[in-house]
N, C-alpha and C positions, 0 to 999 in steps of 0.2 A: 609356393607355393606350402611349405612347409610352417609358417606363418601364418596362413590362411587358415590350414588345417587346425593349426592348435587355437587357434582365435574359435574357430568355432566350435571345437572341442569345451574349450573355459563356457560357452555361452550356454549352450546344450545339454554336455556333462558327459563324461566319457562312457557310458553304459548304452544311453542314445545315440553317441557320435560314432561309436563301433558298426553300428546296425545302419547307419545314414548311408542314403543314395550317393552322396555327397563324398566320403572315403572312398567308395565301391570304386569311382569314375576318376579318383585325382589320389589315393593313395593307393589302392593293391591293384587297381586295372580292371576290377571287372566289371566296370561298364554298365548303364543300361540296356533294357532291353536281352540285356546275355549278351553284348557285342563288348568284346575285349574294348579297352583303352591301352590296352599295352603297345607299345613304338609309337605314342603318342606324346607331345611335348608338353604336354598339361598331366600328365602322372608321375608320380614320383618316384614309385617302385622301376619304371623304366628310365627317371632322370642318373637313378641310382648305378644302374646299367653303363648309363653313357658314359658315367664316369669312369667307370672298370675298364670301359673300352679304350678311352683314352688314355689310360696308362699302359695299352697296348696290349691287357691281359683279353685276348679272343683269337681267336682258333687263327685268323689272316698272319697274326703277328705272333705265328704259335712258336718262332725261337725266342721271344722275347719272353716266353713265362720260366720264371723261374725254381717254382715246385713244380716238379716232372716224379713221375710215376718213376719204379724199378723198369721198368718195361720201357722207357721212353729215353732212356737216358744217354740212349747212343743213336735216336733216333734221326731218319736224314730224309725219309720220303713217307711222309704221315698220309692215313685214308682213312680223314675226316667224313668221308660217308658210311664205312664198315666199319672201321675198325678203333680209330684213335679218338680222342672227345676231349677239348678245353673245354673247361666246366665250373662254374662257382660252387667248390667245395661247400660253402656256406649259401647256400641256394638265396636266389634275388627274395623271395617272398621272405624269405626268415629274418633276411639283412633288413627288410622294410620295416618287419614288426618289430625288431631290435630297435631301428630307427623313432619309429615310431614312438615307441616307450620313453624312448630318450630326450625325444626333444617335442613329439608332439603332444604328449597326452603327458606329460612332466610337468608340464604347464610353468616352465623354465625360460628364461629368457635367452637364446642366443643367439650368434653373429653365420654371416656366412664362411668367414675361415675355419669356423668351430665346424661347420656340418661337414665342411669336404675334408678337414681331419680327420672327422668321424669315422665316415664314409674309406677314405682311402686307407685307414691304417684296421679297419674292422675287416673288407675284403678278401679273400681266398680264393684266387684261382689258381687251379689245377691243370696240369695235360696225364693224361692217363688213358687206358685202354678202356671201352666202357665196360665192358666185363666184372671189370676190377671193381664196381661200384656195390657198394651189401643195400639190404633194404633198409629203409628210413631206421627202424627199429631194431637194428643191429650195432647200432655203433653210437658214442659218444658225444654229445654237441659239444662238452667242452673242449674233446681233444677233436678236431675237426678230420685230421687224417686217417682218423679210427674208420672213415666210410669207406678206408679201400681196401681190398684183400693184398696188395701190395706198400712196399715201405715206399717212402716219399720224400724225395734229395731236395739239397737246395745247396747247387753249389758244390758239391759231392759230399754233402753229409747229410747223414739219414735226420731227418726230424718229422717221423711218423708219430714220435709220441709229443709232442709240442702241443702243449696245453692252448689255447684260444688267446690268453693273456700271453704268454711268448712270441704268437705269432703276430700279435700286435707291435710285441716290441720289435720284433725283427723288420714290417713294415714299416716303422718310422723307422729304420736306418737304410733298408730298400729306397724308399724315397725321399730321404734328407729333405735333397736339393727341391722336390718340387713342392713338398710340407715348407721346407722353408721361404719361397716364393707367394705361394698361398698367403701368408703371413702377413709379407712384407706390402701385399697388393692392395686397394683402394676399391673398394665392388662400388663404392655408391655410384658409380654412373649408370656401369651395369644395372645393378637391382632396381634404381628406375625406369629402366628401359625394358625389361623382364617386367618389372610388375604394370605399366601400361600397359603393356604385347596382352599381360595374364587377364586386365582384368577389362580389357577392351569387346565390349558384348557384342560389337556387328561381325566379330568375326570366328571362323570355329576355335575348338581347343581352346577354351576359357572360360576364367572361374565366373560363377556368376555374383551380382551383388551378396554380398553377406547378410545381408536382413532375409533375402529370398531364399539362400541356403537355410538359415536358421527356421523361418516360417514354414520349411515344404522339404525341411529332411528328411524325412520317412516317409513322404506321397510321390511317387517316380512322375508320376502323370505331368503333375501342376509343376515339376523342377524341367520335364521336356516342352513344356505350352511354352512356358516364361522364358525359358534360355538355352536349352539343348537344341536347337531345332533341324540342325544336320544330321541327330540320332533318329529321329521319328524319320525326313525323307529318307535316309537305310534303309528304316526299316517297312517304310509304307509303299516305297515305290517299288510297282512290278516290275520295272525294268532292270532294276540292279538286281541281277540275280546272286550276287552272294551274300545280300543281307535280307532281302526283303521273305517276309514270315506273314502269311494272312491270319493265324491268328492275332498276334501281336495288331494286328492292321486292322481286325475286327475290336478287339478292344481299346482299344485305341482310339476310333471311328464313335463307340458306343458312348465312350468316355466323353469325347467332346462336344459332343450331343447335346448331354446332361450338363456338361458344361456351359455352353452356348443358350439352354433354354434354360438356365439358372441365373446369366447376367442376363436374358431378355424380358425376365419378370422382375428383373431388382429393381 
């Protein structure tokens, strides 16, 4: 997906790419018709979350969270519904934007190990009480834990003032065995498998042919018409109580009638 979006960005230019429907669907996860693509296998932002989850940086494995608020240091019975929270101190959407700048927009070549290492070292997940989080305009992005009103500890050491660079260095130590294995692993077979799967136009949650993405990057209906049929079915099916929208259905039907008229006249 990163290679695909990087190729698209090169072909249509950064400014156009940032406004494209393809980026919204497969990058940020905003999706077509306002239907978010978060949670899907063809969304890079969600794959970032998947990697942090695989590191046990999630609430279900809260005991493995190393970065812990002062109020949670002796926690035995967390209440994740009302009090406690395991959260990305560096929110996933911001992590994605940094990733996008470093890999997709930069135009540089990259490898799978480089991507994985970047994600592991840049992610910061913390166990806190929900009330300890400050508004976004009240903390310094370069000092991630300035986001909280309480001190943050790592193995009994107060690391509240650590810069993002220091936390990246710490992540390299924390996850050294995993990072070493990533460097040594041969991803060729997995890359081919995933590429074939993502470019298979007969299934849901796939990438359209790059020419289609280039030709219709700013045309939502053409992309839906040629590739994202499951998105249309969700939005225009009255039986789908969750996603059906009569206004979008009317817009889609009107566009399709006009499309069919032009085709019949051609």
